[in-house]
Backbone bond lengths (Angstrom), bond angles and torsions (degrees), N, CA, C in turn:
res aa  C-N    CA-C-N  psi(-1)  N-CA   C-N-CA  omega(-1)  CA-C   N-CA-C  phi
1 M - - - 1.478 - - 1.525 109.72 -
2 L 1.321 116.45 132.49 1.459 120.60 -177.71 1.525 110.88 -84.30
3 T 1.330 115.19 140.93 1.460 121.07 176.68 1.523 109.57 -103.95
4 E 1.337 115.36 176.92 1.468 119.79 179.75 1.522 111.95 -66.53
5 R 1.335 117.29 -15.22 1.462 120.86 -179.15 1.525 113.04 -92.90
6 S 1.301 117.66 -7.55 1.465 119.31 -178.33 1.524 110.19 -67.23
7 A 1.323 115.35 147.83 1.467 120.58 -176.58 1.525 111.47 -61.01
8 R 1.321 117.16 -37.10 1.465 120.20 -177.56 1.531 110.96 -67.50
9 V 1.325 116.18 -41.69 1.466 120.09 178.24 1.520 110.39 -67.91
10 A 1.326 116.70 -42.45 1.468 120.52 179.77 1.526 111.10 -61.87
11 A 1.326 116.76 -40.17 1.468 120.27 179.32 1.525 110.56 -65.35
12 A 1.324 116.73 -41.40 1.464 120.18 179.56 1.527 111.07 -67.06
13 A 1.327 116.92 -37.48 1.466 120.60 -178.61 1.526 111.87 -63.28
14 K 1.314 117.50 -25.13 1.470 120.49 177.73 1.529 111.73 -63.99
15 L 1.325 116.43 -18.69 1.464 120.25 -179.19 1.529 112.33 -75.34
16 H 1.335 117.04 -3.66 1.466 119.40 172.17 1.525 110.69 -66.75
17 R 1.316 116.56 -26.25 1.464 120.98 -176.08 1.530 110.76 -95.87
18 H 1.325 115.07 145.44 1.470 120.73 -179.89 1.524 111.35 -56.14
19 V 1.328 116.67 -45.20 1.467 119.68 -177.29 1.522 110.56 -64.40
20 G 1.336 117.24 -36.69 1.460 120.35 178.16 1.514 112.00 -65.94
21 R 1.327 116.24 -40.07 1.473 119.80 178.66 1.521 110.99 -65.34
22 R 1.308 117.16 -42.28 1.461 120.49 -177.70 1.525 111.58 -68.52
23 R 1.301 116.55 -39.20 1.471 119.15 179.49 1.525 111.62 -65.84
24 A 1.326 115.99 -41.10 1.469 120.03 -176.92 1.525 112.54 -88.63
25 N 1.336 116.27 -15.71 1.467 121.74 -173.42 1.525 110.72 57.21
26 R 1.339 113.87 37.41 1.462 120.89 179.12 1.524 109.57 -139.78
27 F 1.318 116.19 165.91 1.460 120.97 179.50 1.524 109.18 -147.35
28 L 1.333 115.93 170.67 1.455 121.75 178.55 1.525 110.47 -104.56
29 A 1.308 116.06 133.01 1.465 121.92 171.28 1.521 107.02 -112.99
30 E 1.325 116.33 130.59 1.463 120.21 -176.36 1.520 110.84 -121.43
31 G 1.319 114.93 139.36 1.455 120.41 178.12 1.519 111.86 93.35
32 P 1.323 117.51 152.76 1.471 120.82 -174.27 1.521 114.32 -60.88
33 N 1.315 118.33 -38.50 1.467 119.51 -177.15 1.522 112.02 -63.94
34 L 1.338 116.56 -50.09 1.461 119.83 -179.29 1.522 111.69 -69.24
35 V 1.326 116.69 -41.68 1.468 119.78 -177.91 1.531 110.46 -64.23
36 E 1.311 117.07 -43.68 1.465 119.71 179.77 1.526 111.48 -67.54
37 A 1.335 117.11 -36.36 1.470 119.89 177.67 1.522 110.70 -66.29
38 A 1.333 116.72 -40.52 1.464 120.53 177.57 1.525 110.71 -66.17
39 S 1.316 116.15 -38.29 1.462 120.56 178.85 1.523 111.25 -64.30
40 A 1.326 116.63 -38.74 1.466 120.52 179.22 1.522 111.69 -62.67
41 R 1.339 116.90 -26.51 1.460 121.57 176.83 1.522 111.99 -88.65
42 G 1.327 118.25 -0.74 1.455 121.52 -179.60 1.514 113.86 74.34
43 L 1.336 117.30 27.52 1.461 121.01 -174.57 1.524 114.00 -97.67
44 V 1.327 117.97 -16.12 1.466 121.06 -173.72 1.524 111.17 -74.88
45 R 1.350 115.61 130.50 1.463 120.98 -179.82 1.521 112.86 -110.23
46 E 1.328 117.83 -30.87 1.456 121.06 172.58 1.520 108.68 -159.34
47 V 1.339 114.75 155.10 1.458 120.99 -174.96 1.521 109.22 -125.49
48 F 1.335 115.86 137.82 1.460 122.77 174.00 1.521 107.86 -115.00
49 V 1.324 116.99 131.42 1.457 119.38 -175.33 1.531 110.13 -146.60
50 T 1.327 116.76 142.41 1.458 121.22 175.27 1.526 109.33 -81.86
51 E 1.327 116.19 166.85 1.465 119.89 179.60 1.528 111.34 -60.30
52 V 1.322 116.17 -42.72 1.469 119.87 -178.88 1.528 110.56 -63.92
53 A 1.325 116.71 -46.85 1.466 120.35 -179.68 1.525 111.20 -67.30
54 A 1.331 117.27 -32.36 1.465 120.69 179.71 1.526 110.76 -63.69
55 Q 1.321 116.81 -38.19 1.463 120.11 177.32 1.531 110.77 -67.16
56 R 1.320 115.60 -37.51 1.470 120.61 -177.38 1.525 111.51 -69.76
57 H 1.334 116.15 -34.34 1.473 120.66 -174.44 1.530 111.71 -115.92
58 E 1.313 116.79 30.69 1.466 122.10 -173.84 1.526 112.57 -56.93
59 T 1.315 117.81 -44.85 1.468 120.65 -177.10 1.519 110.99 -61.90
60 W 1.330 116.30 -46.09 1.465 120.07 -179.07 1.520 110.80 -65.94
61 L 1.321 117.13 -43.06 1.465 120.72 -178.04 1.526 111.16 -64.09
62 T 1.312 117.19 -38.05 1.465 121.21 -179.52 1.524 111.25 -62.99
63 A 1.321 116.52 -30.89 1.466 120.81 -178.20 1.521 112.95 -85.23
64 Q 1.333 117.14 -2.79 1.458 120.53 -176.54 1.530 112.81 -75.11
65 D 1.333 115.83 137.67 1.462 120.45 172.41 1.523 110.91 -84.55
66 A 1.328 117.01 -28.15 1.465 121.31 -178.24 1.528 110.24 -72.60
67 P 1.345 117.13 151.53 1.464 120.32 176.92 1.527 111.52 -60.24
68 V 1.317 116.32 138.82 1.466 122.08 178.41 1.523 108.22 -115.71
69 H 1.347 116.08 124.75 1.462 121.76 -177.61 1.526 109.91 -113.10
70 L 1.320 116.10 127.30 1.455 120.88 174.46 1.522 108.40 -79.00
71 V 1.344 116.99 132.85 1.466 120.70 -176.85 1.522 110.33 -130.44
72 T 1.328 114.85 159.16 1.460 120.53 176.00 1.532 110.00 -73.75
73 E 1.330 115.64 165.87 1.467 119.97 177.27 1.530 110.75 -62.27
74 R 1.332 116.98 -36.51 1.466 119.86 179.30 1.526 110.65 -68.03
75 A 1.311 116.90 -36.51 1.467 119.68 176.53 1.528 110.15 -66.35
76 A 1.327 116.34 -40.04 1.465 120.14 178.32 1.522 110.69 -62.02
77 K 1.331 116.09 -36.47 1.466 119.77 177.96 1.523 110.83 -66.50
78 A 1.341 116.57 -38.27 1.468 120.42 178.38 1.526 111.48 -66.01
79 L 1.320 116.63 -28.69 1.464 121.29 -179.25 1.530 112.75 -88.31
80 S 1.328 116.43 -5.74 1.458 121.04 -176.55 1.526 111.14 -104.41
81 D 1.331 116.32 151.81 1.465 119.99 171.85 1.527 110.12 -120.47
82 T 1.335 115.49 23.66 1.461 120.90 177.49 1.526 109.81 -113.02
83 V 1.323 116.42 162.47 1.467 121.16 179.88 1.522 110.41 -66.11
84 T 1.323 116.23 -39.84 1.466 121.19 179.17 1.522 109.06 -116.80
85 P 1.342 118.26 98.92 1.469 120.81 -177.72 1.527 112.19 -58.45
86 A 1.325 114.84 142.55 1.467 120.15 -179.80 1.519 112.27 -79.59
87 G 1.342 116.41 -18.93 1.457 119.54 -178.34 1.511 113.58 80.90
88 L 1.327 117.35 4.62 1.464 122.30 179.18 1.524 108.32 -137.91
89 V 1.333 115.64 114.07 1.467 121.65 -177.44 1.521 108.46 -135.27
90 A 1.324 116.54 139.72 1.463 120.85 177.70 1.518 110.47 -123.91
91 V 1.323 115.50 140.24 1.464 121.60 169.03 1.523 106.65 -87.47
92 C 1.325 115.77 125.64 1.467 120.67 -173.13 1.522 111.73 -125.73
93 D 1.317 116.17 147.18 1.461 120.83 171.48 1.522 109.22 -68.73
94 M 1.320 116.24 142.46 1.454 121.33 179.71 1.529 109.34 -87.24
95 P 1.324 118.41 114.81 1.466 119.24 178.79 1.521 110.55 -69.75
96 T 1.302 116.26 142.21 1.463 120.14 177.42 1.527 108.74 -126.78
97 T 1.313 115.49 130.19 1.461 121.45 177.99 1.515 108.58 -127.05
98 P 1.325 118.88 109.34 1.468 120.34 177.13 1.525 110.83 -63.34
99 L 1.317 116.46 147.42 1.461 120.75 179.39 1.525 111.39 -58.28
100 D 1.322 116.88 -38.17 1.468 120.01 -179.64 1.526 111.48 -59.57
101 D 1.339 116.66 -36.57 1.464 119.85 178.89 1.527 111.21 -64.44
102 V 1.329 116.02 -40.06 1.468 120.17 177.84 1.521 110.48 -63.86
103 L 1.321 116.22 -44.42 1.465 120.58 -173.51 1.524 112.98 -72.39
104 T 1.330 117.73 -26.46 1.466 119.51 178.50 1.529 111.93 -70.72
105 R 1.335 117.15 -14.37 1.472 120.82 -179.97 1.531 112.14 -87.21
106 L 1.327 116.66 8.29 1.468 122.48 179.18 1.530 111.72 54.14
107 P 1.315 117.19 60.35 1.467 120.21 -178.42 1.524 111.79 -67.16
108 R 1.327 115.26 153.27 1.463 120.67 178.35 1.530 112.19 -106.63
109 L 1.325 116.37 -17.84 1.465 119.06 -179.13 1.523 109.80 -151.36
110 I 1.327 116.23 126.39 1.464 122.61 179.11 1.522 108.70 -134.93
111 A 1.326 116.35 140.51 1.468 121.92 174.99 1.522 108.78 -108.18
112 T 1.322 116.57 125.93 1.460 121.67 179.48 1.519 109.34 -119.46
113 A 1.318 116.35 119.50 1.462 122.17 177.19 1.523 108.07 -103.19
114 V 1.318 116.47 128.42 1.464 121.76 -176.14 1.528 109.86 -113.10
115 E 1.324 115.85 123.25 1.469 122.18 176.86 1.535 111.78 59.67
116 I 1.318 116.93 41.12 1.465 120.89 178.61 1.528 108.56 -90.23
117 S 1.332 117.21 117.24 1.464 120.41 -174.03 1.525 113.60 -104.58
118 E 1.323 118.36 -14.90 1.464 121.37 -175.89 1.530 109.20 -90.07
119 P 1.344 117.64 114.11 1.470 119.80 -174.25 1.522 114.21 -63.16
120 G 1.336 117.46 -33.72 1.459 119.21 178.65 1.514 111.97 -63.54
121 N 1.321 116.77 -42.51 1.466 120.74 177.31 1.523 111.41 -64.65
122 A 1.334 116.14 -42.26 1.466 119.82 -179.63 1.525 111.02 -63.27
123 G 1.329 116.50 -44.14 1.456 119.58 179.32 1.517 112.74 -64.60
124 T 1.332 116.08 -39.65 1.461 120.01 177.64 1.520 110.96 -65.77
125 L 1.324 117.03 -38.96 1.468 120.55 177.09 1.526 110.66 -61.68
126 I 1.326 117.09 -41.26 1.467 120.94 177.62 1.534 110.13 -61.20
127 R 1.316 115.87 -42.90 1.471 120.31 179.36 1.526 110.79 -63.19
128 I 1.320 116.84 -42.99 1.467 121.59 179.64 1.528 110.66 -64.30
129 A 1.328 116.53 -45.54 1.465 120.33 -179.72 1.527 110.83 -60.37
130 D 1.319 116.37 -40.25 1.462 120.84 176.89 1.527 110.30 -62.46
131 A 1.326 116.38 -46.20 1.466 120.79 -178.66 1.526 112.27 -63.64
132 M 1.318 116.83 -33.94 1.466 121.10 -177.32 1.526 113.20 -87.67
133 G 1.332 117.35 3.33 1.455 120.46 175.93 1.508 114.88 80.52
134 A 1.332 117.97 19.18 1.465 120.06 177.42 1.523 110.06 -64.43
135 A 1.314 116.04 151.71 1.462 121.12 -178.61 1.515 112.26 -80.04
136 A 1.339 117.14 -24.46 1.462 120.47 -177.72 1.517 109.78 -169.03
137 V 1.319 114.29 161.96 1.463 122.64 168.59 1.517 107.02 -117.87
138 I 1.322 116.03 134.06 1.460 121.08 176.00 1.519 107.96 -113.70
139 L 1.323 116.75 127.81 1.462 122.25 173.55 1.517 106.51 -105.40
140 A 1.323 116.08 106.92 1.464 121.19 -171.44 1.524 111.84 -108.56
141 G 1.331 115.00 155.20 1.455 120.39 179.82 1.518 110.81 71.64
142 H 1.318 116.46 -150.16 1.465 121.37 -179.95 1.525 109.67 -85.80
143 S 1.308 115.86 66.06 1.461 121.38 179.81 1.521 110.26 -94.91
144 V 1.315 115.03 165.65 1.456 121.94 -177.50 1.533 111.10 -64.12
145 D 1.321 115.68 151.35 1.464 121.77 173.00 1.534 107.84 -68.74
146 P 1.324 118.99 120.15 1.465 120.01 -177.55 1.523 113.48 -66.09
147 Y 1.336 117.29 -14.37 1.463 120.03 -179.96 1.519 112.16 -99.66
148 N 1.325 116.21 14.13 1.453 122.99 164.95 1.536 107.99 -60.55
149 G 1.333 117.17 141.20 1.460 120.13 -175.09 1.515 114.15 -57.17
150 K 1.329 117.17 -42.31 1.464 120.46 -179.11 1.525 110.85 -66.11
151 C 1.324 116.67 -38.07 1.463 120.56 178.26 1.527 110.54 -65.89
152 L 1.314 116.65 -42.97 1.460 120.73 178.10 1.523 111.03 -58.31
153 R 1.335 115.88 -46.83 1.466 119.34 -178.66 1.526 111.27 -65.01
154 A 1.327 116.79 -41.31 1.468 119.95 -179.70 1.526 111.75 -65.17
155 S 1.330 116.44 -28.35 1.470 119.35 178.83 1.522 111.98 -73.98
156 A 1.340 116.68 -16.14 1.473 121.96 178.69 1.528 112.36 53.72
157 G 1.330 116.36 36.08 1.460 120.84 178.28 1.512 114.62 90.79
158 S 1.335 117.78 -10.54 1.469 119.80 -179.07 1.518 112.52 -64.59
159 I 1.326 116.93 -23.27 1.462 119.86 179.30 1.524 111.13 -61.70
160 F 1.326 116.84 -19.04 1.464 120.66 177.87 1.531 112.04 -93.89
161 N 1.321 117.04 -3.61 1.467 121.31 -179.45 1.516 113.60 -101.93
162 I 1.319 117.33 -21.45 1.458 121.65 -170.95 1.529 108.84 -133.80
163 P 1.329 118.78 137.42 1.465 119.83 177.96 1.531 110.91 -61.21
164 V 1.330 115.59 133.63 1.463 121.53 175.46 1.523 107.48 -118.65
165 V 1.314 115.58 115.56 1.464 122.50 -175.39 1.520 108.95 -104.71
166 T 1.322 117.49 134.78 1.460 120.90 172.14 1.526 108.18 -108.22
167 A 1.320 115.60 137.56 1.465 120.79 -176.75 1.522 109.06 -144.76
168 A 1.323 116.44 130.69 1.461 120.78 -174.75 1.521 113.17 -73.78
169 D 1.316 117.57 -34.62 1.464 121.52 -172.01 1.530 111.18 -108.18
170 P 1.335 118.62 103.28 1.467 119.60 -178.99 1.523 113.67 -64.46
171 H 1.328 117.41 -28.83 1.465 119.85 178.22 1.531 110.54 -65.96
172 A 1.330 116.03 -41.61 1.462 120.09 177.53 1.525 110.89 -65.57
173 V 1.337 116.37 -35.47 1.466 120.24 177.56 1.523 110.62 -62.01
174 V 1.327 116.77 -47.52 1.467 120.50 -179.99 1.527 110.49 -60.19
175 A 1.325 116.44 -41.96 1.464 120.15 179.05 1.528 110.97 -62.40
176 S 1.332 116.77 -40.95 1.463 120.54 179.64 1.525 111.20 -67.04
177 L 1.320 116.64 -41.27 1.467 120.55 179.04 1.524 110.81 -61.31
178 R 1.316 115.13 -45.95 1.464 118.88 179.88 1.534 110.64 -67.06
179 G 1.328 116.63 -37.93 1.455 120.45 178.74 1.512 112.86 -63.64
180 A 1.335 116.12 -24.71 1.466 120.67 178.31 1.525 112.15 -86.73
181 G 1.327 116.38 4.76 1.456 119.92 176.88 1.510 115.13 89.50
182 L 1.333 116.50 11.27 1.457 119.88 179.61 1.524 111.03 -88.98
183 Q 1.299 115.71 138.37 1.457 120.65 168.38 1.530 107.50 -72.55
184 V 1.319 118.30 140.99 1.460 122.05 -179.59 1.527 109.03 -111.68
185 L 1.332 115.93 119.24 1.458 122.26 178.33 1.520 109.63 -114.85
186 A 1.317 116.71 135.64 1.460 122.01 178.63 1.520 109.66 -107.45
187 S 1.324 116.74 128.11 1.454 120.81 173.75 1.526 108.16 -78.90
188 A 1.337 116.64 122.10 1.464 120.80 -176.78 1.522 109.79 -146.97
189 V 1.339 116.68 137.19 1.463 120.03 -177.92 1.527 111.69 -64.80
190 D 1.334 116.62 -24.20 1.466 120.03 179.72 1.529 111.70 -111.18
191 G 1.331 116.30 25.77 1.464 120.14 -179.04 1.513 112.44 -59.91
192 E 1.316 115.75 147.28 1.463 120.42 -177.40 1.528 112.57 -76.91
193 T 1.341 117.10 -17.16 1.466 121.28 -179.73 1.520 109.88 -112.53
194 S 1.319 117.03 129.10 1.462 121.06 176.07 1.524 109.46 -79.92
195 L 1.315 116.62 139.84 1.464 120.35 177.45 1.529 110.78 -59.57
196 D 1.315 116.99 -29.90 1.468 120.54 178.17 1.527 112.45 -63.96
197 D 1.316 116.22 -24.26 1.468 120.89 -176.99 1.528 112.66 -107.54
198 A 1.336 116.42 16.56 1.465 119.77 -170.83 1.519 114.13 -105.87
199 D 1.325 118.66 15.50 1.467 120.03 -175.35 1.526 112.97 -56.12
200 Q 1.320 117.42 -42.59 1.467 119.41 -179.58 1.527 110.89 -67.03
201 L 1.324 117.13 -38.50 1.468 120.21 177.61 1.519 110.99 -62.21
202 L 1.320 116.19 -39.44 1.462 120.74 -172.86 1.521 113.36 -77.45
203 G 1.308 118.25 -7.27 1.455 120.98 -177.07 1.512 115.03 -81.94
204 I 1.332 118.00 3.74 1.465 121.46 178.17 1.526 109.16 -122.10
205 P 1.350 118.56 160.83 1.468 120.72 -179.15 1.528 111.88 -51.90
206 T 1.322 115.16 130.86 1.460 121.04 -169.01 1.522 112.21 -136.09
207 A 1.319 115.26 141.11 1.462 122.23 167.88 1.525 107.36 -115.25
208 W 1.313 116.30 122.33 1.461 121.88 177.94 1.523 110.34 -91.32
209 L 1.332 116.22 143.70 1.461 122.77 172.43 1.523 108.72 -111.93
210 F 1.327 116.28 129.07 1.461 121.98 178.07 1.525 109.26 -125.57
211 G 1.323 116.30 137.18 1.453 120.82 178.80 1.516 111.30 -111.68
212 P 1.330 117.75 174.45 1.466 121.28 179.92 1.526 111.48 -67.76
213 E 1.335 115.53 148.24 1.464 120.37 -177.98 1.527 111.77 -60.07
214 S 1.322 117.03 -35.84 1.462 120.73 -173.02 1.522 113.25 -62.72
215 R 1.332 116.29 -34.74 1.469 118.26 -176.30 1.527 113.65 -140.16
216 G 1.310 117.75 -6.21 1.453 120.47 -179.29 1.521 111.97 71.34
217 L 1.303 115.99 -172.44 1.463 120.80 177.10 1.522 109.84 -67.27
218 S 1.317 116.23 144.71 1.460 119.38 174.79 1.526 108.91 -64.63
219 A 1.331 116.11 153.39 1.466 120.55 -176.29 1.520 111.78 -60.01
220 D 1.341 116.85 -37.26 1.465 118.56 -177.11 1.521 112.00 -70.83
221 I 1.329 117.42 -35.71 1.467 119.75 177.24 1.529 110.31 -71.47
222 A 1.317 117.07 -45.59 1.465 120.39 179.93 1.524 111.12 -59.93
223 A 1.324 116.23 -34.54 1.471 120.42 -178.85 1.519 112.14 -68.14
224 E 1.332 117.67 -20.68 1.459 120.78 179.99 1.530 112.65 -81.40
225 A 1.332 116.81 -11.41 1.467 120.37 178.99 1.522 110.65 -73.27
226 D 1.319 115.65 155.31 1.464 120.27 175.70 1.527 110.93 -69.92
227 H 1.337 115.35 -35.84 1.468 120.37 178.07 1.527 108.57 -146.99
228 R 1.331 115.75 145.85 1.457 122.40 172.62 1.520 106.93 -103.06
229 V 1.336 115.67 122.09 1.462 120.86 -171.53 1.530 110.01 -115.29
230 R 1.314 116.05 132.76 1.466 120.45 178.08 1.528 109.94 -107.67
231 I 1.310 115.78 148.38 1.464 122.07 174.24 1.527 107.51 -92.34
232 P 1.324 118.97 118.79 1.467 120.26 -179.53 1.532 110.60 -62.23
233 M 1.315 116.56 131.38 1.462 121.57 178.78 1.524 108.52 -133.52
234 S 1.320 116.28 122.07 1.459 120.37 -177.42 1.519 112.99 -99.20
235 G 1.326 117.08 -7.82 1.459 120.78 -179.53 1.514 112.42 -88.06
236 G 1.315 115.86 -163.97 1.455 120.67 -175.75 1.512 114.99 -88.18
237 A 1.335 118.27 -12.79 1.467 120.41 -179.21 1.521 110.53 -68.02
238 E 1.333 115.70 138.35 1.462 119.97 -179.09 1.524 112.55 -83.96
239 S 1.337 116.48 -26.00 1.464 119.23 -177.02 1.518 109.78 -157.26
240 L 1.331 115.43 171.84 1.458 123.38 174.85 1.516 108.52 -116.40
241 N 1.333 116.62 154.32 1.461 115.75 173.93 1.524 109.48 -72.45
242 V 1.314 115.91 167.09 1.462 120.30 -170.21 1.523 112.03 -61.65
243 A 1.338 117.34 -35.94 1.460 119.52 -178.93 1.527 111.18 -68.96
244 A 1.327 116.56 -41.00 1.464 119.83 178.91 1.527 110.91 -65.51
245 A 1.323 116.61 -43.90 1.467 120.26 178.36 1.523 110.89 -62.55
246 A 1.332 116.14 -41.77 1.464 119.96 179.90 1.522 111.22 -63.99
247 A 1.331 117.13 -39.49 1.463 120.28 179.93 1.523 110.94 -59.25
248 I 1.319 116.48 -44.14 1.464 120.73 -178.39 1.528 110.95 -68.33
249 C 1.319 116.20 -48.06 1.474 120.00 -176.32 1.526 112.08 -67.49
250 L 1.330 116.94 -44.12 1.462 119.74 -178.37 1.526 111.42 -68.37
251 Y 1.324 116.85 -35.82 1.466 118.98 176.27 1.524 110.51 -62.03
252 Q 1.318 116.42 -45.31 1.462 119.78 -179.77 1.530 111.26 -62.91
253 S 1.327 116.56 -39.44 1.466 119.69 177.32 1.522 111.48 -65.60
254 A 1.331 116.26 -46.14 1.464 119.97 -179.39 1.525 110.69 -60.95
255 R 1.315 116.55 -39.88 1.465 120.69 178.62 1.528 110.95 -64.18
256 A 1.336 116.41 -43.15 1.466 120.28 -178.75 1.525 111.93 -69.21
257 L 1.336 116.29 -37.24 1.466 120.05 -179.37 1.520 111.32 -74.09
258 G 1.327 115.77 -34.65 1.453 120.57 174.95 1.508 114.70 62.01
259 S 1.344 117.17 29.55 1.464 118.93 -179.45 1.509 109.55 -150.14
260 P 1.347 116.99 154.35 1.454 120.46 177.58 1.508 111.08 -71.11
261 R 1.336 114.91 169.87 1.454 120.21 178.41 1.509 109.77 -62.29
């Protein structure tokens, strides 16, 4: 049985940090839902499990091709970033999808988050994009690492269903989206077009741009969009968080397009 001091556990624990994930090109998935979803994609390389969790997930573990290591409760805590460890953690390969690969598939709907730093919002946006049939999610600029534990959990496994692209330069992303024939729409609280009046706009392949709730899209990025679209709000709230705004906009696009990704 491996303890928290074993070299294998210590190496896996380094994947809690962004720099560790990038160096190894791997990440940690915790809990049965995420681990099983990662396994279905063929991403799992090794599994750490406590005795209690091993009994609970015996059938699944027996069918695993990846090595399974029994660990102590303290080791499981070292491998977890939650208050209550699940006792089941997998080291997984990090999937990479270049933006060009996404665009060659002639996508009809893409969600692009720019400078999104809150992992819960990013993960929820990924889940929403998956549910609405988007072809991909792009995290542009200084956005959160999508393989952060909180982001993974918020995605509820959707991160394994939909390509998630990271790109440093949001201006280059917009240029690539437009070059692929996509209309670019920016969600903005002061947009000149109301979402209620955008049905004709939404009927063609679209890439949405979403910015952080605290400040929205930067003026220079928003100016590169074909249209700036606002969500009508009759209540007292001044804005929506990025996940809520994305849910509304992507649903309207999916409805107008009337087709799967």
